[in-house]
Each structure stands twice: as C-alpha cells, then as structure tokens.
DSSP file (Angstrom, degrees, kcal/mol; ACC not computed):
  #  RESIDUE AA STRUCTURE BP1 BP2  ACC     N-H-->O    O-->H-N    N-H-->O    O-->H-N    TCO  KAPPA ALPHA  PHI   PSI    X-CA   Y-CA   Z-CA
    1    1 A X     >        0   0    0      0, 0.0     4,-1.4     0, 0.0     6,-0.2   0.000 360.0 360.0 360.0 -50.7    0.0    0.0    0.0
    2    2 A X  T >4> +     0   0    0      1,-0.2     5,-2.3     2,-0.2     3,-0.6   0.920 360.0  46.6 -63.3 -44.3    2.7    2.5    0.9
    3    3 A X  G >45S+     0   0    0      1,-0.2     3,-0.7     3,-0.2    -1,-0.2   0.826 106.4  61.3 -70.3 -25.0    4.8    2.1   -2.1
    4    4 A X  G 345S+     0   0    0      1,-0.2    -1,-0.2    -3,-0.1    -2,-0.2   0.821 107.1  46.9 -58.2 -38.3    1.5    2.4   -4.2
    5    5 A X  G <<5S-     0   0    0     -4,-1.4    -1,-0.2    -3,-0.6    -2,-0.2   0.432 126.8 -99.5 -90.7  -1.0    1.1    5.9   -2.7
    6    6 A X  T < 5S+     0   0    0     -3,-0.7     2,-0.4    -4,-0.5    -3,-0.2   0.606  75.0 141.5  97.8   9.2    4.7    7.0   -3.4
    7    7 A X      < -     0   0    0     -5,-2.3     2,-0.3    -6,-0.2    -1,-0.3  -0.748  53.5-121.2 -89.3 134.6    6.2    6.4    0.1
    8    8 A X        -     0   0    0     -2,-0.4     2,-0.4     1,-0.0    -5,-0.0  -0.594  31.1-167.9 -72.9 131.4    9.6    5.0    0.2
    9    9 A X        -     0   0    0     -2,-0.3     2,-0.3    -6,-0.0     3,-0.0  -0.978   4.9-169.7-124.6 133.2    9.9    1.6    2.0
   10   10 A X        -     0   0    0     -2,-0.4     2,-0.1     1,-0.0    -2,-0.0  -0.785  33.5 -93.0-112.1 156.9   12.9   -0.2    3.1
   11   11 A X        -     0   0    0     -2,-0.3     2,-0.0     1,-0.1    -1,-0.0  -0.477  47.5-108.5 -71.2 142.6   13.5   -3.7    4.4
   12   12 A X        -     0   0    0     -2,-0.1    -1,-0.1     2,-0.1    44,-0.0  -0.308  11.3-134.5 -68.7 152.5   13.4   -4.0    8.1
   13   13 A X  S    S+     0   0    0     -2,-0.0     2,-0.3     2,-0.0    -1,-0.1   0.464  88.6  47.5 -87.0  -1.3   16.7   -4.7   10.0
   14   14 A X        -     0   0    0      2,-0.0     2,-0.3    57,-0.0    59,-0.2  -0.942  68.0-153.6-139.1 163.5   14.9   -7.3   12.1
   15   15 A X  E     -A   72   0A   0     57,-2.9    57,-3.4    -2,-0.3     2,-0.5  -0.924  20.8-119.7-132.2 156.2   12.6  -10.2   11.6
   16   16 A X  E     -A   71   0A   0     -2,-0.3     2,-0.4    55,-0.2    55,-0.2  -0.853  31.1-162.8 -92.6 132.3    9.9  -12.1   13.5
   17   17 A X  E     -A   70   0A   0     53,-3.1    53,-2.8    -2,-0.5     2,-0.5  -0.954   4.5-160.3-114.9 133.8   10.9  -15.8   13.9
   18   18 A X  E     -A   69   0A   0     -2,-0.4     2,-1.2    51,-0.2    51,-0.2  -0.971  13.7-141.8-114.6 116.6    8.3  -18.4   14.9
   19   19 A X    >>  -     0   0    0     49,-3.2     4,-2.4    -2,-0.5     3,-0.8  -0.661  12.8-166.8 -77.6 100.4    9.6  -21.6   16.3
   20   20 A X  T 34 S+     0   0    0     -2,-1.2    -1,-0.2     1,-0.3    27,-0.1   0.710  86.7  55.8 -58.5 -24.1    7.3  -24.3   14.7
   21   21 A X  T 34 S+     0   0    0      1,-0.1    -1,-0.3    47,-0.1    -2,-0.1   0.757 114.4  39.0 -81.0 -31.0    8.5  -26.9   17.2
   22   22 A X  T <4 S+     0   0    0     -3,-0.8    -2,-0.2    46,-0.1    -1,-0.1   0.750  95.1  99.2 -94.4 -31.0    7.6  -24.7   20.2
   23   23 A X     <  -     0   0    0     -4,-2.4    -5,-0.0    45,-0.2    41,-0.0  -0.355  50.3-167.0 -60.1 137.9    4.2  -23.3   18.7
   24   24 A X        -     0   0    0     22,-0.0    -1,-0.1    -2,-0.0    -4,-0.1   0.296  37.5-121.7-102.4  -1.8    1.1  -24.9   19.9
   25   25 A X        +     0   0    0      1,-0.1    -2,-0.1    21,-0.0    -5,-0.0   0.890  60.3 148.1  60.9  40.5   -1.1  -23.3   17.3
   26   26 A X        -     0   0    0      1,-0.0    -1,-0.1    14,-0.0    14,-0.1   0.775  49.1-139.8 -76.3 -24.9   -3.3  -21.7   19.9
   27   27 A X     >  +     0   0    0     12,-0.1     4,-0.9     3,-0.0    13,-0.1   0.574  63.2 126.8  83.5   9.5   -4.1  -18.7   17.7
   28   28 A X  H >> S+     0   0    0      1,-0.2     3,-1.1     2,-0.2     4,-0.7   0.936  75.0  54.8 -70.5 -47.0   -3.9  -16.0   20.5
   29   29 A X  H >> S+     0   0    0      1,-0.2     4,-1.5     2,-0.2     3,-0.8   0.837  99.7  60.9 -58.4 -32.0   -1.3  -14.1   18.4
   30   30 A X  H 34 S+     0   0    0      1,-0.2    -1,-0.2     2,-0.2    -2,-0.2   0.836  97.4  58.4 -65.5 -28.7   -3.7  -14.0   15.5
   31   31 A X  H << S+     0   0    0     -3,-1.1    -1,-0.2    -4,-0.9    -2,-0.2   0.715 112.4  40.4 -69.4 -21.7   -6.2  -12.1   17.5
   32   32 A X  H << S+     0   0    0     -3,-0.8     2,-0.9    -4,-0.7    -1,-0.2   0.642  84.6 107.4-103.8 -14.7   -3.7   -9.3   18.1
   33   33 A X    ><  -     0   0    0     -4,-1.5     3,-1.0     1,-0.2    21,-0.0  -0.494  49.4-167.3 -66.9  99.5   -2.1   -9.1   14.6
   34   34 A X  T 3  S+     0   0    0     -2,-0.9    -1,-0.2     1,-0.3    20,-0.0   0.779  86.9  41.7 -64.7 -29.3   -3.4   -5.9   13.1
   35   35 A X  T 3  S-     0   0    0     -3,-0.0    -1,-0.3    18,-0.0    -2,-0.1   0.522 106.1-121.2 -95.1  -6.9   -2.3   -6.8    9.6
   36   36 A X    <   +     0   0    0     -3,-1.0    -2,-0.1    -6,-0.1    18,-0.1   0.823  67.6 138.6  61.3  34.9   -3.3  -10.5    9.6
   37   37 A X        +     0   0    0     16,-0.2    13,-2.2     1,-0.1     2,-0.7   0.816  69.1  56.9 -67.4 -34.1    0.3  -11.5    9.0
   38   38 A X  E    S+B   49   0B   0     11,-0.2     2,-0.3    -9,-0.2    11,-0.2  -0.872  73.1 152.7-101.0 118.1   -0.5  -14.2   11.5
   39   39 A X  E     -B   48   0B   0      9,-2.6     9,-3.7    -2,-0.7     2,-0.5  -0.925  41.7-120.0-137.2 164.1   -3.5  -16.5   10.7
   40   40 A X  E     -B   47   0B   0     -2,-0.3     2,-0.3     7,-0.2     7,-0.2  -0.899  35.7-114.6 -97.7 131.8   -4.6  -20.1   11.5
   41   41 A X     >  -     0   0    0      5,-3.1     4,-2.5    -2,-0.5     5,-0.1  -0.569  19.3-139.3 -66.8 126.0   -5.1  -22.3    8.4
   42   42 A X  T  4 S+     0   0    0     -2,-0.3    -1,-0.1     1,-0.2    -2,-0.0   0.682  97.5  40.1 -60.5 -21.8   -8.8  -23.2    8.3
   43   43 A X  T  4 S+     0   0    0      3,-0.1    -1,-0.2     1,-0.0    -2,-0.0   0.905 129.3  23.3 -89.6 -60.8   -8.0  -26.8    7.3
   44   44 A X  T  4 S-     0   0    0      2,-0.1    -2,-0.2     1,-0.0     3,-0.1   0.730  88.8-135.1 -81.0 -26.1   -5.1  -27.8    9.5
   45   45 A X     <  +     0   0    0     -4,-2.5     2,-0.2     1,-0.3    -3,-0.1   0.737  57.8 142.4  70.6  21.6   -5.5  -25.2   12.3
   46   46 A X        -     0   0    0     -5,-0.1    -5,-3.1     1,-0.1    -1,-0.3  -0.661  59.7-100.0 -91.8 149.6   -1.8  -24.6   12.0
   47   47 A X  E     -B   40   0B   0     -2,-0.2     2,-0.4    -7,-0.2    -7,-0.2  -0.451  36.1-162.8 -67.4 136.4   -0.3  -21.1   12.4
   48   48 A X  E     -B   39   0B   0     -9,-3.7    -9,-2.6    -2,-0.2     2,-0.5  -0.980   0.3-161.0-121.6 140.3    0.6  -19.4    9.1
   49   49 A X  E     -B   38   0B   0     -2,-0.4     2,-0.7   -11,-0.2   -11,-0.2  -0.988   6.6-165.3-124.6 121.5    3.0  -16.4    9.0
   50   50 A X    >>  -     0   0    0    -13,-2.2     3,-1.3    -2,-0.5     4,-0.7  -0.886   3.0-171.0-107.3  97.6    3.0  -14.0    6.1
   51   51 A X  G >4 S+     0   0    0     -2,-0.7     3,-0.6     1,-0.3    -1,-0.2   0.814  82.2  63.1 -65.8 -30.5    6.2  -12.1    6.6
   52   52 A X  G 34 S+     0   0    0      1,-0.2    -1,-0.3    -3,-0.1   -15,-0.1   0.803 106.2  46.4 -63.6 -26.4    5.3   -9.6    3.7
   53   53 A X  G <4 S+     0   0    0     -3,-1.3     2,-0.3   -16,-0.1    -1,-0.2   0.629  90.3 105.2 -85.5 -16.5    2.2   -8.5    5.8
   54   54 A X    <<  -     0   0    0     -4,-0.7    -5,-0.0    -3,-0.6   -38,-0.0  -0.482  44.9-175.0 -74.9 129.0    4.2   -8.1    9.0
   55   55 A X        -     0   0    0     -2,-0.3    -1,-0.1   -43,-0.0    -3,-0.0   0.101  44.2-118.3-109.2  24.0    5.0   -4.6   10.2
   56   56 A X        +     0   0    0      1,-0.1    -2,-0.1   -44,-0.0   -41,-0.0   0.794  62.9 147.3  49.5  40.3    7.0   -5.7   13.1
   57   57 A X        -     0   0    0      1,-0.1    -1,-0.1     0, 0.0    -3,-0.0   0.687  48.7-143.2 -75.3 -16.1    4.8   -4.1   15.8
   58   58 A X     >  +     0   0    0      1,-0.1     4,-0.6    12,-0.1     3,-0.5   0.671  58.1 133.1  58.3  24.8    5.7   -7.0   18.1
   59   59 A X  H  >  +     0   0    0      1,-0.2     4,-0.6     2,-0.1     3,-0.1   0.778  68.8  59.2 -64.4 -28.5    2.3   -7.2   19.7
   60   60 A X  H  > S+     0   0    0      1,-0.2     4,-1.1     2,-0.1    -1,-0.2   0.738  90.0  74.2 -79.0 -19.5    2.5  -11.0   19.2
   61   61 A X  H >4 S+     0   0    0     -3,-0.5     3,-0.6     1,-0.2     8,-0.3   0.958 100.2  36.0 -57.4 -54.4    5.7  -11.4   21.3
   62   62 A X  H 3< S+     0   0    0     -4,-0.6    -1,-0.2     1,-0.2    -2,-0.1   0.672 110.6  62.6 -75.6 -16.9    4.4  -11.0   24.7
   63   63 A X  H 3< S+     0   0    0     -4,-0.6     2,-0.3    -3,-0.1    -1,-0.2   0.742  76.7 103.0 -81.8 -23.0    1.0  -12.8   24.1
   64   64 A X    X<  -     0   0    0     -4,-1.1     3,-1.0    -3,-0.6     5,-0.1  -0.467  59.9-156.1 -69.5 118.7    2.6  -16.3   23.2
   65   65 A X  T 3  S+     0   0    0     -2,-0.3    -1,-0.2     1,-0.2   -42,-0.0   0.747  94.0  39.5 -69.2 -18.4    2.1  -18.6   26.1
   66   66 A X  T 3  S-     0   0    0     -3,-0.0    -1,-0.2   -44,-0.0    -2,-0.1   0.320 108.1-119.5-108.4   3.8    5.1  -20.8   25.1
   67   67 A X    <   +     0   0    0     -3,-1.0    -2,-0.1    -6,-0.1   -44,-0.1   0.892  63.3 145.8  64.4  37.3    7.4  -17.9   23.9
   68   68 A X        +     0   0    0    -46,-0.1   -49,-3.2   -50,-0.1     2,-0.5   0.583  50.5  75.1 -79.8 -12.6    7.5  -19.3   20.3
   69   69 A X  E     +A   18   0A   0     -8,-0.3     2,-0.3   -51,-0.2   -51,-0.2  -0.898  61.4 164.0-105.8 129.3    7.6  -15.9   18.7
   70   70 A X  E     -A   17   0A   0    -53,-2.8   -53,-3.1    -2,-0.5     2,-0.6  -0.894  35.3-118.1-138.8 164.5   10.9  -14.1   18.9
   71   71 A X  E     -A   16   0A   0     -2,-0.3     2,-0.5   -55,-0.2   -55,-0.2  -0.920  21.0-155.2-106.5 126.1   12.6  -11.1   17.2
   72   72 A X  E      A   15   0A   0    -57,-3.4   -57,-2.9    -2,-0.6    -2,-0.0  -0.912 360.0 360.0-102.3 123.5   15.8  -11.7   15.2
   73   73 A X              0   0    0     -2,-0.5    -1,-0.1   -59,-0.2   -57,-0.0   0.377 360.0 360.0-108.2 360.0   18.0   -8.7   14.9
C-alpha cells in the first residue's frame, strides 16, 4: 500500500521468527495481529505467518504462552 502511494519503503533490520517446534497453534497471536500476517489455516488449524504483511509491531511477542515468537535482529 505505501509504495503504491509513493512512500519509500525499506527492508526492516529485524525479523519475526516463529519456532514451529515450540508453537502450539493456539491462535492467540492471530487475534492481536493488526495486519493479519499471523493467521490459522482453516483446514489444518496450524499457524501461518506471512512475512510480507508483518509490520514488526511486536504485539505478538508477549502474548505467546510458550514464547515461540521472537525477534531476530
């Protein structure tokens, strides 16, 4: 959206990392994700992460009950 309106956008210097082995697919993070970068697959009920939609607001970090979501700098 931003690039379509002429705003210059650069890659972030950090990434959200989700440990799939630790994630229990509870979906709590999906309720806080304002861009819907985090969603639950309707068939498998597994967490899906769309990095292109993530704005790195970090709201998902503290809500994860098993600390499966981290920031990689």
